[in-house]
N, C-alpha and C positions, 0 to 999 in steps of 0.2 A: 504494500500500500504506500505509494510514493507521497501521498499527502500526509502520512503519519510518520514514515521512516524512510530515509534514503540510504542506499548502500554507496558509500563514497570510496571504499577500497575493498576489492575482492581478493587481494593477496593476503596470505596469512601474516599477521593476524587481521582478519576482516574488520572493517570499520563501518559503523552506521552513524548517521546523524539525524536529528529531529529537525525537519524543515520549519521555516517561519509559518506561523498560522496553524500548526498541527493541533489536533484535538487529543484529549486524554483518552487512553484506551488500555485495557487489561485483558488480553486473550492471546490465543496462539495463531490467529489469522493474519498477523501483521508481517511476519518474516518467515521465509522458507530457506532452509539450508540444505544443500545437496553436495555429496562427496563422490568424486570420480577418481579412479586410480591413475588415470593419465589425462593430461590437459586436452588431448584431442579426442577423448572418449565422449560420445554424445549421450550415452546412457549412464545415469547416476546409479551407483550401487546402494547408496544410503541417502534417504530424504527425511528430513525432520522439520518440524514446525515448533520451535521453542516458544515457551511462554514469555511474552514481552509485555512489560508495563511501561507505558508512556504517561508520565505524570506532568501535565501542563498546569500552570496557574489558572485558577478558575476565573471566568468572566464575572465581574461584580457590578458592572454598570454599562449601559448602552446609551449613547447620545445620538439622536436623529435630528438633522437640520436640513433646510432647503434654502435655495437662493431666492425663492418666490413664495408668497403665501396666497396669491391669486393668479390664475392663468386663464387664457382665453382661447376659444377654438381658432385654429389657424385660418379658417374661412371667415371669421368675424372681422369687420372693418377695423375695430379697435386694435387687432393684432398687427395691423400694418403701420401703426404709429410707433415712433421711436420710443423705446423704453417700456412698451407694453408687451409682456411675455406671453408666448404660446406654449411654453414648457417650463418645468421646474426640475432642477438637478438636486438630488439628495446626496448628502454625505452621512456616513455612519462611522462613529468612533466607539470602539469597545475598550473598556478599562479592565485590566486583569488584577488579581489580588496582590501581585507583587508591585503594583503601581505603573506598570508599563501599559502603553496604549497602542492600538493598531486601527488603521482605516480599513473598513470592511465593505464599503459600498460596491467594490468591484470583485469581491470574493464569490466564488461559485456557490458557496453555501448560504449566501445571503439572499433572502427573498423579500420582495416588496409587494404589498397588496393594498388595495383601497376599498373602502366600504361602499363606494358607488361604482357601478360599471362604466360610468362616464369617463373615469380616469383609467388610462392604460399606461403601461411602461414600455419604453424603448431603450435599448442599450442598458438594460437591467435597472439603472437608477435614475432614468429621465422620464418624468411623468408628462403626458400630453393628453389632450382631449380626444377621445375615440370617435369613431364614425357614428356611434349611436347618439351623438348630440344633435338631435333634430326635433326635440320637443319644445314647443313654444312655452309651455308652462315651466319647463326647466330653465329656459333662457330668461323668463320674466323674474323668477325668484332667485335664480342662481342655485348652485349646488355646493354644499359644504360636506366634504368627505374626510374621513380619518384614514391616514396612510400609516401602515404598520410595517415594521421590519422585523423579520425573524431569521433564525439561523439553523433550523433543522436540528441534527444531532450535536452540532457544535456547542450550542448553549440553549437553555430554556428561557433566557431573558429575551424580552422584546422591547421595542420602543415605538411610540406613536406620536403623530402630530396632525394638525388640521391643514388641509389644502382645499381652497375654494376655486370654483369655476364660475366665471361670469361672462356676460355677453352684452352687446350694445342693446339698449332699450329705446333710446330716442336721441335725436339731435335737435339743436335749437340755434337760432340766430339772435344776436343782440347787437346794439349799436351804442357807441359812445362818441363824445365830441372829439374832433380831430382838427388841429393838434390837441393832445391830451391836456386836461385840466383837472383840478382837484375838488371843484365845487360839487355839491350834491347833484345839481342839475346837469353835470357833465356825463353821467352814466345813464343807462337805460333811456336813450334818446330815440325818438322816432319823428321828430319835427325838425325841419330845416327852414331857416329864416334868411331873408336878404341880409347881406353884410352892410352894416351902417358905416358910412364914410363921408367925409366932407369933400373928397376928391370927385371931380367930374369925370375922371377917366378910369378910376380903379375900382369902383364898386357901386353899390346901390342899384344901378340899372342893369340887373341881370346876374350879378355875382351872389352866390348863395353859400351858406355854411356847408361844411363837410362833416361826414361821420365815418368812423371806422367800424366795419362789421367784424364780428367775432363769432365763429362757429364752435359749439361745444357738444360733446356727447356724454351721455350718462349711462352707466352700466347697471347690471342687475342689483348691485348693492348700493347704488346712489353715488358712486365715485364719478367725478366729473373730469373730463379730459378736453383740452383744446384741440380742435381739428384744424389743421393748416388748410388754407385755401389754395391747395396745389392742384396737380392734375388728377388727383383722386376724387375731386368734387366737381360738380357742374353748377355754376351760378347763373341764374336767369333773371333778367329784368323784364317785367311785362310792358314797361313803357319808358324807354330811354329818353323820351321827350320831356319827362318829368324828373327822373332820377337816373343817373348813370354812374359807372365806375370811372375813376381817374386813371386807371391802367387797364390793360386788356383790350381786346378787340371791340368792346362795346362802348368805349369812350369816344370813338370817332364822331365828329359832328354829323357826318352823313348817315350814321346809323340811327334810325328812328324806329319806334315800336318795340317789339319783343326782340331780345338778343340774349345769347348764351355764351359763356366763356367756360371752357373745360380743359384748357391747356396749361393751367397754373399761372397765367399772366395776370390774374387778379389777386396775386398772393398778398399784396399790401392791404387789400380789403377796404380801401377808401372810396366812398361814394360822395357825390356832390349833387345838389339841386340844380335843375336846368330851367324849370318853369313851374309856376304854381300848379298844384294838383296833388292827386294821390297816386301812388304807385307801389308795387310789391316787388321784393327781391326773394327769390326762391333758391334754396340750396338742395342739391341731391347728392347723397353720399351712398355709393353702391358697393356691394360686395358680391361674391359668387353665389351667395345664398339669399340675400335680402337687401332691399333698398330702403334708405332712410331719408326723409325730406323734412325741411323746415321752411317757414315763410315769415317774412317780416314786412309789415306795411309801413310805408313812410309817407309823410305829408310835407309838401313844400308850400310855404305860406307866401302870400303876395306882399304882406306888410311885415316890417321888421318887428322883432319882439319888443314889448314895452317893458321898460325898467323903471321901477318905482323907488325913489330914494326917500328915506325918512330923515328929517332933521332932528338932531339931538341938541337941546338947549342946556347949557351948563350955567 
């Protein structure tokens, strides 16, 4: 049994060593000794199986860890974002009674299992979402599973930890003032007003405020992620005669009516008013299994916003 005992010298006196990671054992099935009168004799005249005791320090503790606590199906659009994982890699450290430690995640005696069939293992210690992730109810509430590591005859000790599976639930569009500002009215904006100016050439007559659009996605557990306005999304203006983007193909003056950008050229996300009216911006975020969309209605006003100043008498 090479995993329990290795013969390192067959010449007299023979020498055996215990390999790293061996288990304790006490029987006659570990080693076979054969005697032949001549070196070139193929048939052994005497064969014996001596009683061998391999006494290894017992395992007293097992630590299980993973580099992720939530993973996403590879087909889910969230998995395409930087930093959003579609797998979790586990590490296992066993501690022996003599204080020594050993990593066991790659050992053939180590077995990983999950309490949910949604989670399957690749390359022994890498958890991914299996092909049976196709239930809308599962995606809506997410799955929280317990992953357990065990070692067969090597040790009776086990260790467990929680691994969750989530998926995209919805996307949304919001707008804030551009350039950014810190006032309360600078966020959650849907109104654009003419820019007030005393110049006869730079504003007032046709120049409107700008807003920066931000797309967000929420997963099964309420975690929120910013979705970049790159080539993975399609942004559509239903009336570029009212509102249009400052970048991308739809900002050209000759483009009127409905227009869509899906090549990432609207990455900055800045829109500007063109003329008084109401218009909508729609975002489509697609994956191989499901499409998600969001719409934001914007209003361009004909009159500049009114500012009321209060006088304080001291």
